[in-house]
C-alpha positions in Angstrom: 31.7 -22.9 5.3 29.8 -21.3 2.4 26.5 -22.3 4.1 27.5 -20.6 7.3 28.3 -17.4 5.4 25.1 -17.6 3.4 22.8 -18.2 6.4 24.6 -15.4 8.3 24.0 -13.0 5.4 20.3 -14.0 5.2 20.0 -13.6 9.0 21.5 -10.1 8.9 19.2 -9.1 6.0 16.2 -10.4 7.9 17.2 -8.3 11.0 17.8 -5.2 8.8 14.3 -5.6 7.1 12.7 -6.1 10.6 14.5 -2.9 11.8 13.2 -0.9 8.8 9.7 -2.3 9.3 9.7 -1.3 13.0 10.9 2.2 12.2 8.3 2.8 9.5 5.6 1.4 11.8 6.7 3.8 14.6 6.6 6.7 12.2 3.1 5.9 11.0 1.8 5.4 14.5 3.2 8.8 15.6 1.4 10.5 12.7 -1.9 8.8 13.6 -1.6 9.7 17.3 -0.6 13.3 16.5 -3.6 13.6 14.1 -5.9 12.1 16.7 -4.7 14.5 19.5 -4.9 17.5 17.2 -8.5 16.7 16.1 -9.5 16.3 19.7 -8.0 19.6 20.9 -8.9 21.6 17.8 -12.2 23.1 18.9 -14.3 24.6 16.2 -16.4 27.6 17.2 -16.5 31.2 18.2 -15.7 32.6 21.6 -18.5 34.8 22.9 -18.2 37.0 26.0 -21.1 36.7 28.5 -22.1 40.2 29.4 -23.3 39.3 32.9 -20.3 37.2 34.1 -17.6 38.4 31.8 -16.6 34.9 31.0 -16.0 33.5 27.5 -17.8 30.4 26.1 -17.7 28.6 22.8 -20.8 29.3 20.6 
């Protein structure tokens, strides 16, 4: 009987640690993805208006 309780406790602890690991991994991957998207959409440069067409372009 004590073995059953001990193995059940160990199993619950393993599942809890797995849950914490997955949550931390999800958080890290979200930060990496957000940083990647931000760096892709963050254009460095100055907008200059073309006097002939009136359109703006990045210089």
